[in-house]
N, C-alpha and C positions, 0 to 999 in steps of 0.2 A: 537509568531507563532500560528496561529490558524487552520491550516489544514493540516493534516496529511495523508500521503498516502504509505502505505507499502504492498509489494508483497514477498511472500515467495516460493521459487522454490526446488525441491528435484531432484534427480538423473535421474528421468522421465522426466526432462524439455527438450523441444526441442533444446535448444541451449547450446553450450559450454560456461561455466561460463565466461571466459575473453569476449568472444563475447557478451554475454549477459550484462555484465558489461558497456563495451563501448557503446552498444546500449541504455540503459537505461539512462545514463550520457547525450549521444547525444540527446535524445528525450526530456529529461527534460531541458537542457539548452537552446534548440531550441523551447521549448513550454512553460512551466509554468514559467520558470526563464528567458525567452528571454530578457524581459525588463531589469531586473538586469544585464544581460550581456551588454545590449547595454549602461546603466547607467554607468558601470565600463568603458567601452570602451571610452565613451565621458566625463568621470572624473565628472559626475553629482551626486549632493546629498551626495557626501562623500562616494559612493557605492565603496567596494573593495572586492575582493574576497580571499580566501586561501583554499589551499588543502593539505591533509596530508594522507598518504599512507603508510601501514605497508603489506610488502609481506609476503607469508605464510611460505617460506622457512628458516625464521629467523626474528632476531628482525630490520632488516635494515628500515629505515624509510625515505620517500621522501617527502620533503614540496615544493609545488608550490605555487607561488604568481602569482597574477594578470593572470586569467585564459584565458584572450582573447589572450594574447600573447604566451602563452603555452599549447594551446590545443592539439597539435600533442604527446608533452610529456606525457599528461595526458593520450591519448589514449594508448601509448606505455607501461604504467606502468597497466593499467586496462586490458590490453591483457594478462597480466603475472596471472592472477587470484589472486589478493592479498587478505590477510585476511582480510582487510579492507581499505575502501576509502571514504573521505567524503570532500565535497568542500562546505564552507559556504560563504553567503555574509551577509556582514556587512554595517551598517550604522551607526547611534547612538547606535543601538542593532544588535542581529543576525535577518535578514530579511528573509533567507530561507536557506534549506540545501539539498543537495542530495547526498545519500552515497549508499554503499555496504558492506556487512560482508557476510562471509563465516565461517561456523562451521563445520571443518572436523570432530572431536571428537563426535559431537551428532548425525552425519548421513549424513554429506555433505549436511546439508540445506545452501541455500543463501538467505540473505535478501536483497530487494531493497526499498530504501526508498526516499520520497521528502516530506519535512515540509518546510511550507512558511506561511508568513504573509499576509494575505489576506485583513482582515479588514471587519467589519459590512456589509457595502453597498454591497460589493462584494458577501458576503455569500448568499444574497439576488437577486443577478443580475442572471437571467438566462442564459444570454450569456457567462458570466465569468464561472458558474458552469458547462455549456455544453462544455466549452474548456477544462476543468479540467478532465470531464470524457472520452472526446475524445483523449486527451494525454493518460489516463490510460488504454483506449481500445487499442490503437495504440502501446503503449510500451509493452502491455501484449500479442499481438495477436499471436507472434509465439515462446512464453516461456512455455505454458502449466503449468501454475503456482498451487501450490497446496493449495494456498489460497492467497486472496488479498483484500484490503479495503481501502476505504477514511472515515476518521472520522474528526469530528469537536472538537476542545480543548481537544485533547488525544494523549499523545506521549508514550505510554507505549507499551513494546515489546509483553506484554498479551492483548491478543482481550477482548472483553467483558466478553464471555463466560468463557473464561481461568481464568480471575480473578475472576468472581462470583461463579465459582464451585472450585477454586484453584486448577485448573489443570496446573502441572508443564510443560513447554516447553518439557521436555525430555519425556513426556507421550502424548502430545497432538500432537507435530509435527510428529510423526511416523504414526499417526492415521489420518491425515489431509485428506487422501482420502477414509477414512471410516466414518470421522464424520466431519461436518462443523465446523472450529474453531470460529466462530462466525458470528455476521452480524452487518451491519453499513448503513450509507447512500447510500454507494457503495459497494457491496460483491462480490468478483469473487469466484463463485462456480466451484470447481475442476469437470471434465468432468465426473468423475466415480459417484460422487453425482448427479450432474445434470441428468444423465441417471435415477437415481431413482426417481427425481422429475417429470418425465415426459419429459424431454428435454425443449429447449427454447420455442418451442409453445405452451406447458402446462403452462410453468412459465409465459411467455406473456399473456396467457388467463386467468391467476387467477386473474388479475386486481391488483396485490400487488404492481406492480413495473409501475414507469414512462418510463422505458426502460430496454430492454432486448437485450443484443448483445453477439451472439456466437463469441467465439474467435477461430480462424483457427487452431491453435496448440492444442485446448482442452481447455474446461472450458466456463462458460458462467458469462459475467458481468451482474450485476442487480443493477439498479439504482433506488432508492425507491423514490425519489421525485425529481420535478424538480431542485430545489435549495437545498443547505445546510441547509439553515435556515427553509425550507420547511419541513424538515425531523421531524414531531412531533411525539408525543407517539402514535396518533392513526396511522400514517404511520407505526411506528416502529411496532405496534401489527398486523398489516396486514402482514408485511414481516415476523415476527415471525412464525405466523401460518402457512403461507405457507411453511417454512422450517422445520418446527418441526419433519419432518420424517428423517432428518439427522443430526439433532443437537444431541449431548451427553445429556444424561438422568441426572437427579439430580435438587436440588431445588437452583437456584441463590440465592446468598446473597451479597448485597452490600460490598464493600472492599473499608475502608476509605483512604486506599493508592491509589486507582484509582477512583476518585470521578467523573471523567468526562466521564466515560464510562458508556453507556446507553444499558439496556437490561430491557426485561419483566421480572418480579418476577414470572414466574412460570416455572415449570418441563415440559420441551419439552415432554416428555415420557407420560405425562396425558394428552396431546392435541391430540396426534396423534389418 
């Protein structure tokens, strides 16, 4: 897989966790994963799905095969706010994944993920990349995320800055509305930080972004370039420069454990 989408919510989120999980799965399965759903229904290319769910109240696990025939059962389980739920589509290997996770001990954070195998031609296809961003904007419009991103070839729970500054999640998550957790091809900046950056109009006027989308429940989606393959180092530098006022200070250092995470090798506090 080569595309990773992640959104993190906190208790300030506008939707109840179970409803948010149902909405996330619905939009993913009717959006970027819709073709895989159809292929499973038609028994094409050997595509099939499997879902695993663990409920928060204990170790009870639920397994659901063939998503198309069991969508209502999936909704029922998601409405219960499970500790985690993941649906994967398989062919010869894993083709895509949609999941949600809940972390009550760390502060009631929720993480929503879509990961998929796009392929190099699609990473350069403007129509395909626009559809990914449209899905992301629609899925997050009513959730008030504390942070969200779309990355290429990176599947770490850590964002680029968290890895580069060795910021543990138990440090960075509680500060997500005080400092931006990172930046990527697509970054969702929470409302509190977007205000400090001058709001959507100021961000659009900066010229650093291909597209700026205010989210209804709070936050601003920032798309750096038209396509994923167009997210060059030069584009990343422009994004970094605009976002430095809300990035954590510190000199980033490459982490061999996360070689695909990209960032500017400068301390944001020295650029402000």
